[in-house]
N, C-alpha and C positions, 0 to 999 in steps of 0.2 A: 527400506532405508528412509530415514526422516529427511524431509525437504528443508531447505533453508529459505525462509520468507524474509525478504527485505522490503521494508515499508518506508515510503517517502512521507514522513510524518505530517508536516504542515500541508502538503499537497492533499493528502487524504482528509485532513481536518477541514480545509477550505472547500472541498467538493462534497462533503457529507452534510446533509441538512441538520441532523441532530448535533453533530460536533461543531458545525459552524455557529449554530445558535448558542451553544455553550461557550464557544470561543469569544463571542461578542461580550460575554459577561466576564470571563476569566480564561486567558490562554492556558494557564497552568491547569485549570479544571478540564479543559478540552484535551490537553495532552494526557492527563490522568485517565480520563474516560476512554480515550483511544487505547491506551495500554491495557486497561481493564477489559475492554471488549475483545481485544486480541487474545488476552490471556484466558478468557472464558469461552472462546470459540471452539466448538466441538470439532469443526473441520480442521483446526490448526493444532489440536491437542498433542500430537506427536512430532510437531515440527519445531525447529530452532527458529526463533524470530529475532530479527534485528530491525529496530526502528531508528531511522536517521532523521534528525531535526536540523534545520538550518541555523547555524550559530553565527552567521556572518554579521549580524547586528550587535554582537557581543564584544567584550574585550578579550575573548579567548583567542590566543594566537595559534592554537593547535586543537585538533579534535579531542573531546572529552567523552569517556565511555563509562557507563555504569550498568549494573545488572539488577533487574527487578524480577525475581522469580526466574522463569525460563526466558525472559525477554531481555535482550541486550539493547540499551539505549545509547545512541551516539549523537552528540551535538558537534557539528562541523565547526571548525575554527573560523575566525574572521577572514582568513586568507583563502577559504575554499567554500563553495556552496554545497548544500546537501546533495544536489544533483551530481556534481563532479565526484563527491565522496562515494556515492552509490556506484558510479561507473568505476571508480578505483577499486572498490570492494569486489565488484564483478571480475575485473581484470586480474585480481590477485588470487582468485579461487582456482583450485585445480580442476574442478568441474562445475561450471555454471549451469549445466543442463538440469541439475537437480535443484535449481533455484527458481523461486517465484518472486517477481518484483511487483509490488503494489504501488502504482503511481498512475496519474492521468497525464503526466508531463510527456509530451511526444518524444523529446530528446532522450529522456530516461528509458522510455519504453523501447525506442528504436535500438538503443545501446544494449538493453537487456536481450532483445531478440537476436541481435548480432552475436551475443555470447552464447546463444542457444537456450536462454531462460524462457520460462513462461511468464506472461504478464497479466495483470489484473489491476483493478483500481476501485476507487470509491464509486465511479460511474458504472461499474460492472454489476452493481447490485441496486435494487430499488428501494429497500427499506433498511432498518437498523441491523446491526451485527448481533449475532451471526444469522445468516440467511437460513431460515428454517425449512423452506420448501413447501410450506403450507399455502393453500390457495389464497389466503388473505394477503400474503406477501407478494403475490404476482399481480402485475397490472394486466387488465383485460386488453386484449388486442383490439385495435380499432376495427370497425366493420369493414369487410373486404370490399374494395372497389376496383374491379378489373382483375386481370390475370396476375397470379403470384409471380413475383420476381425474387429470386434468391440473391441475397447480398453476397458480394465477394468476401470471402473469409481470409483475412491475412494471417491470423494466428489464433490458436485457441485462447479463449478468455477465461481466466481463473476466477471462479466465484468464491467469495469468502463471507 
C-alpha cells in the first residue's frame, strides 16, 4: 500500500541548504526545485505526495490546491497557517498510520506522532535529495571520546 507523504513546504525549504540558497534568489524557484526533488526521489516513487505551503501572507481567504504530476500542492489561505492545515489534513484521514509528515516544526511533528504517523524532515538528511546511501553522502562520526551513550529514541525518523 502506498504511503501518503505530507510535506511542510516552506519549513523544508528554510532548513535545507540547497533550497535555502535558491530561495534567497527566488522563492518560486525554491518551491519548484523542492517539487522536482520530491518527484524524482526513488524512495518516494510509489507514494502519494502532498506539499503544503503557507499562504497566510496572501490575499487568499481559503486554501488553494493544484496538482503537478503525482504531487498535490496546497497553499493555505490567509485565515490558516500551513501547520494548522497539515494538522487538519491528518485529523481528516481515516488512517494516519500510513502517513509520513516531513517537517522540522515541533508542533507539527508532535501532532503527526499523536495521529500515529511517521515523521521526518529536512534535518533528517545530511545532503541533497534524494539520499543515495553512498559513503560520500554520510558525514564521518567524530572520534570517540569515552563510553558510548545511546540516545533515547522517541520515534523512528523517516529518511528521504
